[in-house]
C-alpha positions as CSV (number, residue, x, y, z in Angstrom):
1,M,-54.7,-11.4,-49.3
2,T,-53.4,-14.1,-52.1
3,K,-56.0,-17.3,-52.3
4,Y,-52.1,-19.3,-51.4
5,K,-52.2,-17.3,-48.7
6,K,-55.8,-17.4,-47.7
7,T,-55.0,-21.3,-48.0
8,Y,-52.0,-22.1,-45.9
9,R,-53.0,-19.6,-43.6
10,T,-56.0,-21.9,-42.9
11,L,-54.1,-25.2,-42.6
12,H,-51.4,-23.8,-40.8
13,Q,-54.1,-22.9,-38.0
14,I,-55.2,-26.8,-38.9
15,Y,-51.5,-28.3,-38.5
16,D,-50.7,-26.4,-35.6
17,K,-54.1,-27.8,-33.7
18,H,-53.4,-31.2,-34.5
19,R,-49.2,-30.9,-34.1
20,G,-49.8,-29.6,-30.8
21,L,-51.4,-32.5,-29.1
22,Y,-48.0,-34.4,-30.0
23,R,-45.3,-33.0,-27.9
24,E,-43.1,-35.1,-29.3
25,N,-43.4,-33.7,-32.6
26,T,-41.2,-30.6,-34.4
27,D,-42.6,-27.7,-35.8
28,R,-40.9,-29.0,-39.2
29,K,-44.4,-27.9,-41.7
30,H,-44.7,-31.5,-42.4
31,M,-48.2,-32.5,-43.1
32,C,-47.2,-36.1,-40.6
33,L,-46.6,-34.0,-37.8
34,M,-50.1,-33.6,-37.4
35,W,-50.7,-37.6,-36.8
36,S,-48.1,-39.4,-33.5
37,T,-45.1,-39.6,-35.2
38,Y,-43.8,-42.7,-32.4
39,D,-47.1,-44.2,-32.5
40,P,-48.6,-43.1,-36.7
41,P,-51.9,-44.8,-37.7
42,D,-52.5,-47.8,-40.0
43,I,-54.7,-45.4,-41.7
44,I,-55.2,-41.8,-42.4
45,E,-57.7,-40.9,-44.8
46,G,-60.8,-40.4,-42.5
47,T,-58.8,-39.6,-39.6
48,E,-59.4,-35.8,-37.5
49,P,-57.1,-33.7,-39.5
50,F,-58.0,-35.1,-42.8
51,R,-61.8,-34.5,-41.8
52,D,-61.1,-31.0,-40.7
53,V,-59.4,-30.4,-43.6
54,E,-61.8,-31.4,-45.9
55,N,-64.5,-29.1,-44.0
56,A,-62.4,-26.0,-44.4
57,F,-61.8,-26.4,-47.9
58,N,-64.6,-28.1,-49.3
59,I,-62.7,-31.5,-51.3
60,C,-63.1,-34.6,-50.8
61,I,-59.7,-36.5,-49.7
62,D,-59.8,-40.4,-50.4
63,E,-57.2,-42.8,-49.4
64,D,-54.3,-41.4,-52.2
65,D,-54.5,-38.0,-51.7
66,A,-54.7,-39.1,-47.6
67,L,-51.0,-41.0,-48.6
68,D,-49.8,-37.4,-51.5
69,L,-50.9,-35.2,-48.5
70,Y,-49.3,-37.2,-45.7
71,N,-46.0,-36.9,-47.3
72,M,-46.1,-33.1,-48.8
73,D,-45.1,-29.8,-46.8
74,L,-47.7,-27.4,-45.8
75,E,-46.3,-25.3,-49.2
76,E,-46.7,-28.8,-51.2
77,T,-50.4,-29.3,-49.9
78,V,-51.5,-25.7,-50.4
79,R,-51.0,-25.6,-54.3
80,R,-52.5,-29.4,-53.8
81,I,-55.7,-28.2,-52.3
82,I,-56.3,-25.3,-54.7
83,E,-55.9,-27.9,-57.1
84,M,-58.1,-30.0,-55.1
85,Q,-60.8,-27.0,-55.0
86,K,-60.6,-26.4,-58.5
87,E,-60.9,-30.3,-59.7
88,Q,-64.0,-31.0,-57.7
89,S,-65.3,-28.2,-58.4
90,A,-65.9,-28.7,-61.6
């Protein structure tokens, strides 16, 4: 299995876990759907969905990364996570 596919599978499990908490959210494969769309959080950095992503991929997500990732679909996020792993392991 490629790194991309493994990363996507893990991210999708995290996505399903958190998206499932908000029945109003459709399954459009966008990161923002891991939070309530009716009452989105004021601050997303450090929230449980991002903590799960950080722990699963051994990365740190700062405020700028959190805002970028929040607005991505899952495929874009997978590519960014792989980049972050390379950057943060150097």
